[in-house]
N, C-alpha and C positions, 0 to 999 in steps of 0.2 A: 953763451948760446949753441949749443950745436944749431946751424941750420940743416943737416942733414938729417937730423930728428921732428922730420915732418913725417907731419900723417893729417887725412882728409880726414873731418868728422865727421861732419855731416851738413846737407841741405835742406834748407830750412826753409818754409811753407808762408808761415810765423813766425810771428814774436815769442812768442810761448813757446816753441820748440827750440830758441835760442840758448846756446851752454848757460849751464845759467854757477859753475863754477870759481866764478871771484875770476878768473886770468884776464890780463890787461889783452883788451881787443885794437887791434891798427885794421878800421874798415880803408879799402880802395874804390874808392868811385868816379862817375864821368860818364859820356857819353857814351850811349853805343860805339863800341869800335878803337875804343881811346886803346886799349893796352892793358885795363889795366890787368885780367889775367897772365896778359905777357911779363910785366911790371914785377909778380908776383910768382913768377921759375924762375926770374934774372937773378932775384934776389936770394931765391932756394938753389941758386945752379942744375938747375933741372928743364926738361924740355916739357913737358907738356903734365907733368904736374899740376899743376890749375890746367882745364881745357881750355884753349881757345880754335874758335873758329874761323875761315875763311868770312861768313856776311856776319853784321853786324844784332847782336839777342839770341848768342850763344848761352848766355850766364843768366837766365829766368829766374835762379830761387836766389838768397844769401848763400854762400860756400863758407864751411867755417872750417878752418886752415888751423889746428894745435903745431906749436913748433916745439920741444925741445920740454914738450910739457911743462912753456915758461907762459908762455901767447900762444895771441888767436894771431891770425889774417885770417881776413874778413873779404873774400871777394863776392860787395853788389854787382844786382845788378845794373845796365847801364841806361842812361836815358836818354832821348832823344829817335835817329834813323831806323832803328831796327824794321827789317821787313816784317813787323807781328803786324796780327789785328791791335787797332786802339782799346779794344774790351784790355787786351795782355800789356800794355805800355801802361794802361792806370792801372792794373793789379801791383806789378814792380813798383810803382809812383806809391802808390798805399803801403808797402810793406815799407818800400826806405823811409819813409816814412814815420811807419809805426817804428823804423829799430831805430832808429833816430830817438824817437823821443821815448821810448823806453830807459829808467833807468838802470843806473846803470851798468850798461854794458858796451856801448863806442866806449874807446880810453881816448885814441886816438882815428883822426883823420887824415886822408892825405887825396887831391885830389886833384886826379887829371886829365893836362889839357893837350891840347891837340898842336903844338908846335903853326899847323900851316893854313889852321882857317883863325879867321876871328872870335872872340868868344860864341856859344849860342847864347840866346834867350834862357835858354836852359842853365847852360852857363854862369849867368849870369845869376839866378835865384841863387844857385847853390852855390858859388862861391862869393857870395853879398858880404859883407861884412855886420850888417844892421841884426840884433842876434836872435831873430827871430829865423835868424839860416840856420838851415840842418846842423851842416858844421861846423859851420867859428861858436859852437857852441863848447867847444871842445877845443887842446891844440890843436891844430890840421896845419900840414904842409901845403902846399899846389906845386906839381912840379907838372912840367912841358912832357909831352913825348910826341914821336914819332920827328927826329930830326926835318928841322927844313934846308930846302935847298936851297941857296944866295938868294933865285929864285920869286919864293916863296916868303921870304921872311918879311913879316908885318911890322909897322910901322908902331915905337914905341904904343899908341894911344889904342891902339890895337891888342894889343896883351893883353892889358891893363888889365883889371879889372874893378869895380869901382869906389872902390876904399885904398887903391893905385900902387898895388904889389902887381909886379910884376913874376913872371912864369919863372923857377927857379933848374 
């Protein structure tokens, strides 16, 4: 697969507008400012392909990037501490819930967590191993971002989700 053959396809505010061409979709989930867009840029060896912002909450829609006409990388809005009105956060939550519930969209989920901080309640809900959890209905990887300095390294108990999986 040629990762250099990447194109932004669309940004959607409704699951009805998601691509329906049957290509696999790999979605990046995590709290606001954890680095979802940055990881996509690193994978594609591009600096600003997926827009990255200084302040949390830059990604406000579901963004689809088609890779070599073979798959999509999907940049999801974050959850957590973005400085936006509560109604906007709720809209993002409903949009992601609808995306996770839509048939035949998501193929693989990647959840990013910030290695410098203990998991938030939202992280625990997203990463829980219950069948009702949005991400774990599909094959999923948990990835640690924002490498911690030695003084910030958390004890193993703080790095584990409820199902005892450690961040990779």
